N, C-alpha and C positions, 0 to 999 in steps of 0.2 A: 306449484306453479313456479316456473323459472324466474329468477330475478336478474336484472341487468345492472352492472356497475360500469359507469363511464369514467374514464380517467383523462385529465388534462395535465400535461407535463409543464415544467417550468422553463425558464430561459435556457436556451441551448440544450434542451433535453428531448429525448424521443422515447419510444416504447421500451428501450433498454433500461430506463429508470425503474420500470415496474416489475421487471422479470423476477428478481429475487422474492418480491412479495407474492407475485402470482404463483410461483413454484410452491411456496409454503401453503398458499390458499388451496391450491389444487390437491396437495397431499393431505391436508388436515380438515378441509371443510366438506361436509356431506350434503349441504344444501345445494339444490339445483340452481346454477347461476351462470351468467355469461359476462365475460370481461371484454370491454371495448376501449381501446386506446384511441383517443382523438388527437388530431394534429392541429396545432395553432396555425391558422392561415398566415402566409408570409406577405400578404398585401392587405391594405385597408387600415382605417383607424381603429381604435379600441372598440367603439360601438359596432362597427362592421364585423370585427372579429367575434365579438360576443354574439351578435345576431346569427352569424354563419354557424357557430358551434351550437347555439341553442336549437337550431333547426335539425341538427343531427341527433338530438336526444328525443327519440320517438317512443321508447319503451315506457309503459305505464308504471308509475311509482318507482322510478329508477333511483339508485344511489349515485350521486355525483361527487367525484373526488377531484380535487385540484391541488397541485403542488406548487408552492412559491408563486411565480407569475400566474400559473394555472389556477392557484387558489383564489387569486383576485378575479380572474376571468370566470371561474366557477361561481363565485359569489354574485357577480353581475348577472350571470345566467339564472341563478336561483331567484333573483329579484324579478326576473321576467316570468319564469315558470311557476314559482311559488309552490303551492301544494300539489302540483303535478309530479313533484319529486317526493321520494320517501325520506331522504336524508341528504344533507350537504356535509361533506367531510373536507375541511380546509386544512392542508398540511403545510407546515413551515411558511406561514404567511399571516400577516396582519392586514386585512383588506381595507386599507385606508389610503389617504393621499400621502405622497412622499414629502418629507421635510425639504425645505428650500435648499439646504446644503447638499442633500442627495440629488436633487434635480440638477444643481450646478455641476456636481461630480459626473453625472451621466452625460450632461451636455459636453463637458470636456472630453470624456471618453469617446463619444460618437464623433466629435470634431477631430480628435487625434487619429482615430481609426480611418476616417475619411481621407485624412491627409497622408498618413504613413502606411496604411494597410494593416492587416491583422495576421499575426503569426501563431494564433492559437491561444488557448487559455493559459495564463502564466501559472507556474507552480505555486506562487504565493496566493493567488486567487483560489486555487484548489484547496490549499491548506486552510484558508479563511472559511471555506464552506464546510469544513469537517470539525469534529470534536478536537480541541487543542491538544489532547493527550493521545490521540489515536495512533500516532507513529510509534510512541513508546509502548502502548498497551497491546497493539495488534498490528505489527508491521506488515504482515502479509495482507491483512484485511485492508489496510491503508492503500497498499499497492494495487489491489484488485479494484477498489472503488475509484482510485485515481485513473486507472486504465479505462474504466467505463466513462467517466466524466470527459476525459480527453478525447475518446473515440466519438462520443455524441457531439462534442463541440466541433470536431474535424468534419464529421458527416454533414452537419447543418451549415457551417460556413459563415462568412462575414456578412452577407446580405441578410440572412435570417437574424443574426445578432443585432445588427443596426436597426432592423425593423422592430424587433422585440423591445429594444431599449427605448426607441422613440415612442412607440404606442403606449408604453407604460409610464412615461415620464410625468405627464400632467393627467391626474386621475382623481376623481372624487372619493371621499370617505364613504364606504359602503356599510359600515357597521351600524349606523342608526337605522337604515332601511332593513338590514338583516334582523335587528333586534325587534322590529315590528312584525316580522313574519311569525306564523304559527308553525312553520317548518322546523323540525328538529335539526340542529346544527352542532357539529363537533369540530373543535380546533385541536389538531395534533401538532405539538411543537416540541422540538428537542430542548433539553434544559440548558444546552450550551450553544444555542443557535445565535450566531453573531449578527444575523440579519433581521431578527425579530426581537423587539423590546418587550420582554415578557412582563415586566412591571407595568408598563403603559398599557399593554393588552389586558392584563387583569383588571386594571382600573377602568378601562373602557367597557369591559363586559359586566361591570357591577350593575345588577338589576335586570340583566337580560337572562331571564330564567330558562329559556329554551336553548340557550347556547352554552355548551359545555367545553371547558378547556382541559385538555389532558396533556401533561408534560411527560416526555419520554426521557428517562435518565441516560446519562453517558452518551448523548447524541447531539450532533451539530445540526447544520442546516439541511444536509442531504439525508434526511430521515429515511426515505424509502430504501436507500442503499446501506445506511449505517445500522438501522434497526428494523429490518424487514419482518422479523417475527412479531414485534410489537404492532406493526402496521397490519399484518395479516390477522392477528388476533382481534384488532379493532374491526376489521372488515367482517370477520366471522360473527362478531357480536351484532353488527348492523344487519347482516343477512338473516339472523335468527330472531331479531327483536320485532 
């Protein structure tokens, strides 16, 4: 029987985020499966976004994958759908409330963009999203990934950026609710992810037996682009389990 995997991207990302992973999955996986990329709605509050996307997950016992902001949204959807899902895969995300300092920083960012406009994702921001040594270790790989990030950002534009920053600013901690589910959950995080506090995440997961944390070596925040083979291998494991 065919299995369905739904994918929810992160801030300023679209289906191009998944293509390197999908290519490897199609080449290496012999299980019958369907890959569906969902789009984060560009209107509504977080609850409305979650409800709208939850309605699109119609396949029985689907695998739900979310990256970064999409990981938080996927976690909220899992709390709604529970055991209707087969597995929740959270990538490059710690599905909890933001620290006050981060909320203030996002508020400054949205205010600045509203006042001065948006000229696209800065080079420094791209570098912060990637493994700190990727330029030295794999210059061509760095350029290829940067090109994808810049292109996705340009395609989606300033209105989408502002909406995604605003809806994700004030949000509850979902980990306690996830820990109470019987649904199997895996968190996939790069060992050099600047946006996920791995030490705090490990501490928060203590005692949550159905939640597994898997660190991917030599990887920053943009795990689907930096380590597509490790990601595809995880999906193949979920499809066959």
